[in-house]
C-alpha positions in Angstrom: 49.8 321.8 125.4 46.4 320.1 125.4 46.1 316.4 125.9 43.6 313.9 124.8 44.0 311.9 127.9 41.1 311.8 130.4 41.4 314.2 133.3 41.9 311.3 135.7 45.3 310.5 134.3 46.7 314.0 133.5 49.5 315.4 135.6 49.3 319.1 134.7 52.4 321.1 134.1 54.6 318.8 136.2 53.3 320.0 139.6 52.5 316.4 140.5 48.9 317.1 141.2 46.7 314.6 139.6 43.0 315.0 138.9 40.6 314.2 140.3 41.8 315.1 143.8 40.0 316.2 146.9 37.6 318.9 146.1 38.3 318.8 142.4 34.6 318.8 141.4 34.4 322.4 142.8 37.4 323.7 140.8 36.9 325.9 137.8 38.9 323.6 135.5 36.7 320.5 136.4 33.4 322.4 136.2 34.3 324.0 132.9 35.7 320.8 131.4 32.6 318.7 132.3 30.1 321.4 131.2 28.7 321.6 134.7 28.8 325.4 134.9 27.3 328.3 132.8 29.2 331.4 131.8 27.1 333.5 134.2 28.1 331.1 137.1 31.8 331.4 136.1 31.5 335.2 136.1 30.2 335.0 139.7 33.2 332.9 140.7 35.9 335.0 139.1 34.5 338.5 139.9 37.1 340.4 142.0 39.7 337.6 142.0 42.0 337.1 144.9 43.7 333.9 143.9 45.4 332.5 140.8 45.9 328.8 140.1 49.5 327.7 139.7 48.4 324.9 137.4 46.1 326.5 134.9 46.4 330.3 135.6 42.7 330.7 136.1 41.7 333.3 138.7 38.9 333.1 141.3 37.5 335.0 144.3 37.6 331.9 146.5 40.7 329.6 146.7 38.4 326.6 147.0 37.6 327.0 143.2 41.2 326.4 142.1 43.5 323.3 142.2 46.7 325.1 143.4 45.7 328.5 144.5 48.1 331.3 145.3 47.1 334.7 146.6 47.4 337.5 144.0 
């Protein structure tokens, strides 16, 4: 399930979406992977989630923090 390939070359779960893509630096997966966000900051972004990512199943309040958001 996990890959040792760099994010730039990964094609997650066959959705055809490659990272990095437009806005990817603001997505939870990128921020967490790169250590650019603290747990308290993550809590703020996922409190009262309204969207789920079709790629990684993370949830967030704002769809702009997910690669392939879908309303919950």
